[in-house]
C-alpha positions in Angstrom: -16.9 -0.8 5.1 -18.0 -4.2 3.1 -16.1 -6.6 3.1 -16.5 -10.3 0.2 -14.0 -13.1 0.4 -14.1 -16.1 -2.0 -14.0 -15.7 -6.1 -11.1 -13.2 -7.4 -10.2 -12.4 -3.6 -10.3 -9.8 -0.7 -12.5 -7.4 -1.6 -13.4 -4.1 0.6 -15.1 -1.1 -0.5 -16.8 1.9 1.1 -15.9 5.6 1.3 -16.2 6.3 -2.1 -13.5 3.3 -3.1 -13.4 -0.4 -4.2 -9.9 -2.1 -2.6 -9.6 -5.4 -4.8 -6.9 -7.8 -5.7 -5.0 -6.8 -8.9 -6.5 -9.0 -12.1 -3.6 -9.9 -15.2 -6.0 -7.3 -16.7 -4.2 -4.3 -14.7 -0.1 -5.0 -15.7 -0.5 -1.6 -18.4 -2.3 0.1 -15.4 0.3 -1.0 -12.9 3.5 0.2 -15.1 1.6 3.5 -15.7 1.4 3.5 -11.9 4.6 2.4 -10.7 6.7 3.1 -13.2 7.7 7.2 -12.1 10.9 8.3 -10.3 8.9 9.3 -7.3 7.3 5.9 -6.5 10.8 4.6 -7.1 12.2 6.8 -5.1 9.9 6.1 -1.9 9.4 2.5 -2.4 11.0 -0.9 -2.8 9.6 -0.6 -5.9 12.3 -0.9 -9.5 12.5 1.3 -12.0 11.8 1.3 -14.6 8.6 -0.7 -14.1 8.0 -1.8 -17.4 5.4 -4.7 -18.2 7.7 -7.1 -17.6 8.2 -5.3 -13.5 4.9 -5.7 -13.3 4.3 -9.4 -14.1 7.1 -9.8 -11.9 5.1 -8.0 -9.1 2.1 -9.8 -10.1 3.2 -12.9 -9.8 4.7 -12.0 -6.4 1.4 -10.5 -5.3 -0.4 -13.4 -5.8 2.0 -16.3 -3.6 1.2 -17.4 -0.3 3.6 -14.9 1.0 1.4 -13.8 4.0 1.0 -10.3 2.0 -2.2 -8.8 0.4 -2.0 -6.2 -2.2 -5.0 -4.5 -3.2 -5.5 -2.2 -6.2 -7.2 1.3 -5.1 -10.0 1.8 -7.3 -13.5 4.4 -7.2 -15.3 1.5 -9.5 -14.0 -1.4 -9.0 -12.2 -1.4 -12.3 -9.5 1.3 -13.5 -6.5 1.0 -10.6 -5.3 4.6 -9.4 -2.7 2.8 -6.4 -2.2 0.1 -4.7 -2.8 -0.4 -0.5 -0.5 -3.8 0.8 -0.8 -5.5 4.2 2.4 -7.8 5.6 -0.4 -9.8 8.0 3.2 -11.6 9.5 4.5 -8.2 10.8 1.1 -6.3 10.5 3.9 -3.6 7.9 1.2 -1.4 5.8 2.2 0.5 2.8 0.3 2.6 -0.2 1.0 4.2 -3.5 -0.8 6.5 -5.7 -0.1 7.0 -9.6 1.0 10.6 -9.6 -2.1 11.6 -11.8 -4.4 10.8 -9.0 -2.8 11.9 -6.1 -4.6 15.1 -4.1 -8.1 12.6 -4.3 -7.6 11.7 -0.4 -7.0 8.3 -1.9 -4.3 7.1 0.2 -5.6 8.0 3.0 -9.3 6.6 2.1 -7.3 3.1 1.3 -5.4 2.8 4.0 -8.1 3.7 6.6 -9.9 0.8 5.1 -7.4 -1.4 5.0 -6.1 -1.5 8.7 -10.5 -0.8 9.1 -9.7 -4.4 7.7 -6.6 -5.4 9.7 -7.7 -4.9 13.1 -11.6 -6.1 12.4 -10.9 -9.3 10.5 -7.8 -10.5 10.9 -7.6 -9.2 14.4 -4.2 -7.6 14.2 -3.5 -5.4 16.9 -1.0 -3.4 16.0 -0.1 -2.2 12.2 2.7 0.0 11.9 3.8 1.9 8.4 7.7 2.7 8.2 8.4 6.0 6.6 11.4 7.9 5.8 11.2 11.6 7.9 12.2 13.1 4.9 9.0 12.0 3.4 6.0 14.5 4.2 3.4 13.6 2.1 3.3 9.8 3.5 3.6 11.6 7.6 0.6 13.2 6.5 -1.7 10.1 4.9 -0.1 8.1 7.9 -1.3 11.2 10.7 -4.4 11.7 8.8 -5.6 8.6 8.8 -5.1 7.9 12.7 -1.3 6.8 12.7 1.1 7.7 16.3 5.2 8.6 15.0 6.3 5.5 18.3 10.0 6.7 19.8 11.5 3.3 18.6 14.9 3.6 17.1 14.9 4.4 13.2 15.2 1.2 11.1 18.7 1.3 8.9 18.8 -0.2 5.9 20.5 0.2 2.4 18.8 -0.1 -0.4 18.7 0.6 -4.1 21.9 2.6 -3.2 20.3 4.4 -0.5 21.1 4.3 3.6 17.6 4.8 4.4 16.1 5.0 7.8 12.4 4.9 8.1 11.1 6.2 11.5 7.9 3.8 12.7 4.0 5.0 12.5 1.4 2.6 14.8 -1.9 1.9 14.8 -3.0 0.4 17.7 -7.0 -1.6 17.7 
């Protein structure tokens, strides 16, 4: 794994991927990746996710809110999805564009970000919060070495849905 700081921000490379911060030139690609009913269903991202939504998301991602949002790429250029880390809570998230699924991008990107969070940031415990019905995300968690905890589900209301989120953890 190669990690670079400074310049345009965090850049993590390994396992055929380059994770890099979003750039303003990515707004159209971001809209294309995130404007999907399935993405809107399983994530907090809104729908429709048009260029205005992409610009607002980009601006929020570039504030000092303790979160790192990285585009998943294979070449350092074309975004295929995103991984996100909240350093304050140790929670991570990920989404891969529908056209790019089935290539192991989420597993590889989550592994890189997990290694970065443990090794470079020294976070001892990382978590994912996943709905019980989200089998694809649970598969990514398992394949990345996260384990389901015995904590009670976190309940919240989001976008008119009563969510129950199971906590998965990865210890350093």
